[in-house]
N, C-alpha and C positions, 0 to 999 in steps of 0.2 A: 215296144219300140223296134220297128222294122229294120233299121240299119245297126242294129247292136249284134254282137257275135257273142254275147254271153247266154249261157244255158238259161231256158225259160225259170228253172227254180232259183236260179241265183239272181236273176233280174227280179222276181218277184220279192225275193227277200231283200234286195236293196231298195226296191221301192217300199217296201214295208217298214223299213228302217227310215226311210225320209220322211214317210208319212207319220210315223211315231214321234218325230220331232218337229210336226207341223209343216215340213217342206220350209222350215226357217234357215236361211243363208247364215244365220249367226250361230246355228247349231254344227256348223260344217266340220269342225274338229272330232265332235262327237258322232257324228254321221260317218265320217272316214274310220273312225275307230272300229266301230260296229260292222260296217262294210268290209273292213279288212279281215275281220274274223270269218265272214262267210267262205273265202277263198285262201286265206293266209297272206293275201297281197293284193295290191289294187292296179289291175290292169287298166290300160287306157280306155277300153270300152266302159269298165266299171265308172270311171272319172266322168267320161262323157254324160253318163247316164245321170250320174249324180248332178252334174251342173246342169243339164236341162231340167230334171226334176226340181231344183232350187231356183232355177232361173237366174243362174250366174254364168260368168263366162268359163269355159274350160281352163284358160290360162289361170284364174284364181284358184281352182281346185288343183291343178298340177303345181302351182306355187306353193300351195301349203303341203302338198304330198312330198315334194322334194326339199322343203326347208326342214322339217321335222324329222329326226333321224328314226324315230319309232315307227314311220311309214315305209313301206316298200312297193316297188313297181315291178318286182321280179318273184316268181314263185320261189318258195323255200322248200326245202327237203322235209321229208315227215320227222326227221331229227334236226332241227336248226341247231348248229353248234356255234357258240361265241367265246372266242378265247380273250379274256380280259387283258387288256395292255396298259392298264393303268399303272402308276409308279411302282407301287409295291408289287404287283404281279410281274412287271417287266424286270424288276430288279431280282426277283425270285426265280426268274426262268420262263415266263410265259412266251417268250420268241421261240424258245427251243419246242415248247409244246407246240406252237402253232406251225413249226416247220415238219414236226411229226405228223400232226392231223393232214397236213398238205401231201405229205409223203405216202402216208397210208392210204388216204382217200383217193389221191391222183387229181386233186382239184385244188384251184387257188381259192384266195379270199374273194368272196363274193360269188362263186359258183356253187353248183348243185351238182352231185354225182349223176351220172347218167339214168341210174335206176330210180332217181328221184327220191332216195333214202335219206341223204345227208345234205347239208348245205353248209358253208362254212364262211363264217365272218368273225370281226374284231369289234370290241366295244372297248369304252375308255375306262369304266370302273362298274363293278357290280356291287361295291359296298360290303364287301366281305373281304376285306385287307387282312385280317388276322389269318384268314385260310389260304392266302397267296402261295402259290399261282392258282387263278380260279378259270374254271370253264363252266359255261352254262350250255346245257343241252335241253332246249325246250325250257321248262321253268325249273329244273332241276339243276342246283349249284353243286358241283365237284370241286372241292378243295385240296391244297397240298398235293399236286399232282406233279408226276415226273414224266417225262417221255415214255418210259417203259410202260406206263399205264394207258396209254392212248388205244393201243390194240386191244386190250383186254375190255375196256370200257364200250369200244365199237362192238366187239363180238358180244357183250350182253345185251346190245341195242338189237342186234340183228335177229 
């Protein structure tokens, strides 16, 4: 695609994903899931490419991407940090954990550190209420955390 800014290898992978689903617009969510794994997010160029490939308006792709919370249009850090703000976690101090992550990393919710190592977000519930307060870093769940644990955890990931 001449008007795309995606690297060739990424464009090839996204085309292969669409092809694997028969370029079927009814498979849009599945295609977006797999495409997001290619770069970790769904940039505008990728959404345009998928729309063109499936023969649907870009607005439809964008609407799906922005409607579902598991899709993102911004690059995440190597270590995406998600602080649970569900009721059990909140009551047990997740707000203080979030503030400590923000302080130590020097970023706000929705941002990524300048080195691209960490990104910070909140989520509603991890489903591990017995371990509250809970933080997910990538696919790993950290439970029963206190603000004093934050710096140690980040250093272990470094």
